[in-house]
Structures are given as structure tokens and as C-alpha cells.
N, C-alpha and C positions, 0 to 999 in steps of 0.2 A: 547343185553342188557348186557350180561356177558362181552363181549369185552369192552364195554364202561366203566363198573365198574373197570375192570383191568387197562384200560388206565388211568382212574382217579386216582386210587391208585398209579400207577407207577409215574404219573406226580407229585402227592403230595409228594411221597417219594424222588424223585430227587430234588424237591424244598427244602425240609427240610434238606436233606444231604448237598446241596450246601450252605444253610444258616449256617449250623453247621460248615462247613469247613471254611467259611469266618470269623465266630466268633472266631474260634480257632486260626486264623492267627492274627487278629487285637486285640483280647483281651485274650491273653494266660494266664493272671493271674486271670481271672474270674473263680470262683468255681461254677460249675453247678450240681445241684442234679436232676437227671432225673427220671421221673415216666413213665413207658411204659403203653400205653393205648390200643395198638393193635399189635399183633404179629402173623404172619402166614407164615410158611416156612422161606424164606430168607428176608421177608418183615417185617420191624419193624418201627412203627411210635411212636415217643416219644415227649413229651412236657417238658418244663423246668419251673415249677411253682415257684421255689425258686432260685434266682440268687443273689449272693452277690459279690461285688467287693471290699470287705475290704482288701483282700490280695494285690489287685492291688494298692489301695490307700497307703497301707503301703509300698509297693515296690517303689512307686513314691516318697515317703518321703525320702527314702534313696538314691534315684537317684540324688538328688540335690548335685552338686559338691561344691557349696558355700552356706553356711547358715550364717545368721546374727542375733545376739541377741543384744537388746538394753537396756540401763538403768539397768545394773546389779549392785546389791548392796552387798558388803561384810562387815559384821560386825565382828570385831575380836579384837585382842590384839596386842599392840606394846610394844616392850622392846628392850634392847640392852645388848650385852656382854661387860662388862666394864673391860678393861685391862689397865686403866690409871695408870701411876705412879704419884700419887698425891703429893709426895714430890717434884718431878721435876716440876709439874704443878704449885705448889705454888711458887717455886723459879722463875718461868717464869711469875709470876703475872697473871696466868690464873684463879686461884681459890683463895678464901680467906681463912683465918684461920677457921678451923672447918669443911671445906668441904673435905669429903673423900668418899670412895666407899659405905659405909653404908648410908651416908646422901643422896647420889645420887641414891639410890635404888628406883625402880619403883613400884608403887602400882598396881600390875597386876590383881587385882580384879575388876578394873574399865574397862568399855568399852573404849578402847583407840585407836582403828584403824577402820576407815570406808573408804572403797574404792567405788567410784562411777564411773563405766565404761560407757562411752557414747555409745560404741558399742564393740562387740567381734565377730570376724569373724572366721569361720572354713572352710578351703579349703581341699577338698579331694586330697590325694596324691596317696594312694594305696588302692583300693577297699573299701573305706570308713572306713578302719581300722586304717590306718596311715594318720593323718591329720596335717595341719599347722594351728595354732591358733594365732591370733594377735588382738590387740585392742588399745584403748586409753581412758584415764580417769584421775580422780583425786585420789591421795592417801593421806588421811588425818590422821596424827598421833598426838595423844595427850599423852605426857609423863607426867603422874601425879606422883609426888614424894611422898613417904611415909612420909618424913619429910617436913612439910609445911614451914620450915624456909628457904628453898632454894629460891634464887632470882637471877635475871640476870641483869648485868650492861652492857651498850653499850658504845662504843667510849672511851676507848677500852673495848672489851668484857672481862667480868670477872664474875665468878660464886661466889656468896656470900652466907654466912649463917648467919641468924639472929635468935637466939633462943628466939623468942617472942611467948608467949603462946596464944596471941590473933589471930595469923595467922592460918587460917582454911584450906587453900588449896593453892598449888603451882603447876604449870604445865608449860611445854614448848610445844607449838604447832608447828609442822613442816609439811608443805604441799608441795606435788610435783605434777606436771603434768607428767604422766607416760605412757609409751608404753611397754606392755608386748608382747613377742614373744615366743611361745611354740610349741613343737612337741607333738602331741596328739595321744594316742593309745586308740581306742574306741572298746570295746568288749560288744556290745549290745546283750542281751539274747532274747529268744523268748517271754519271759514274758513282754517285752517292758521296763524293768528296765535297765537303763544304768549303766555300770561299765567301768571306763576308767582311764588312767593315763596320766599326762601331765608334761613336764619338759622343762625349758628354762631359759631365762633371761629377765629382764626388765630394761629400761632406764628411770630414773626420773630426772626432772629438778625442782629445788627449786623455787617456785614462791611466797611463803609466810612463814614467821616465826614470832612468837610472844611469849612472856612470860606473865603469868597471875598469880596473887596472890590475895587471898581473905582473908580479916580480918574484925574485928569489925568496922574498919574505912571505909570500902568499898572495891571496886575492883580496883586493879592497873594493868594496861596493858602496856607492852613495846614492840614495834614492831621494829624488826631489823633482820639482817641475822645472827648475833652472831657468825661470822666466821665459819658458817656451810659450808660444801662442796656444791657447786651449783649442781653438778651432783651426782646422786645416781644410782649405778649399783648393781643389785641384782640377785642371783639365785632364781628361783621361781619354785614351784611345785604344783600339784593339783591332788586330788583323787576324781573322780566322783562316787557318789552313788545315783542312781535314779535322782531326780530333784534337789538334793543338792550336794555340793562339799565341801571338806576340802582343804583349800589352805594354803600355807606358803611361806615365802621369807626370804632370808638371804643375807645381803649386802656384796659386795666385800671388803669394807674397812670401816674405821671409818666415822661417820657422820660429824665430825669436820675437819676443814682444819688446825688446830693447833695440839698441843701435846696431846690433850685429845683423848683417844683411846676407843671410844664407837661404836661398830658395831651393827647397828639396825637389828632386825628381827621381823617378824609378823606371826601370825597364826589365822585362823578364818574360817567362814562358808560362802560359796557362795550360795546365795538364788536362783539364776536363772542362767542357763548356756546354 
């Protein structure tokens, strides 16, 4: 009887040991809290009542070399650095009498930039710390002027000023199809809050432009390219703080293809990344 009991205990021990070794090979990330229920000499029998694979799931999340986010929305502000020589622009018949840097100043208290990204991909380059990010989407810019007397003429393009008190709002809308490419540095902490930096360039193609003014007599819209540059190349940057990011861009050159020197830039918040 004694030999049978010892044989049974030995068999059970070998079975549990083999099972534990297999688990340690196939599930190294699983955290096991052991409670010993029998111990005598060199024989130890233990069970594992609490097993959590949270760490394994977390590790698998980071093991993805390509991640994709869709339908990202960026609300922000559009503006431009105005270095136009308005005397020369008036002599070239690009602007009318009364149009100057003050008249063309943007009302930056309005929400003037919205980016809608169809997708944004992140590709692991070096240990998930250095990544390549790229995407595609629409960049929508509304330049709302503080002086509502600004209006746009087409064929030929000319910016006019009409000092009419009944004019309530004037804006220029410029929309691009844009592809951003960034080098991303991701420093994710143990608290799961992400902190990262990204920098790169974006290429935009003008697909729509229009001016709009609102007065007591109604709304007047004019659709044209207004001699704007078809291509927009910009420096872009992003700072990730948890699930939100702060983004910014600054164009390589003026938004106009003529003598007007207005270099556009944006800044805002990325709601999902």
C-alpha cells in the first residue's frame, strides 16, 4: 500500500511538472500565482488558482508591426504669414484700392481648419520606438477675414475691398487632398499613456476653392481657383499626449501662384491617432 501511494504521488508530480514546463514554453508571458497545497521532502504539489494573461495581451498589442487608424478628425486653426508687398500687388492689379495687410488679417478666433483622414498607418522600424507614419485625407481651410469688406473677383483674379456696413462675413475656403509622411518616435510608458513625437512633410493637391460673403441681401459665393498654387508642400509635426495629439504644419511657400506672399500654417488637436 505504501509503495502504491508513493507511486501515485510520483506520477502526479511528474505530470504536473511536465505540464508546468510546457506552459512556461508556450505561454511565457502568463503570470501565475501559485498556492502550495502539499509539501514533503523534495516533493511539492501546487495548483494555480489565479492565472492572468493581461501582460501577454499587452505584449501582443505591441508586437503588431503595422497598425491602422481610420477616420481621424483634426479640428484646429488656419492662418498665414503675410509678407505681401501690397504696393506692388496693387500696381500688378492683383488687389484693389484699400486692400492691405490689415484688411487681409484672419479672424483666428473662429474654427478655421478641419482635417479628415481616411486612414493613418504606423509601420514599426526599430523596436516599436521608431516608426513610419503615413496616411491620406482631406485638409479643409477656411480663412475668415476680420474685415468683412474683402471679396474676390475671378477672370482675372483680384482681391477687392468694399467698405459696406451691411456685409457681415467674408471668407476664402481652400481644400486639399493631402498625403502626410512622418517619422514617429513612440515612448509609451508602463501606465499605458502614450507620449511621442512625429515630424515630416505633407503633399496636398488643391481640389476646391471658393469665396463667400454674407450680407443683409443674402449669401454670395464665387467658385474658382483664384490663381492659388495647385500643390501645397508643408512641414508637419505632432506631439502625442495619451489619446490626443497636438499637430501643426507650415507650408514651404506662398499659397498663391502670383505676387501675393501668404504662407499658410495650421495648428490644432488630433482627437484620435
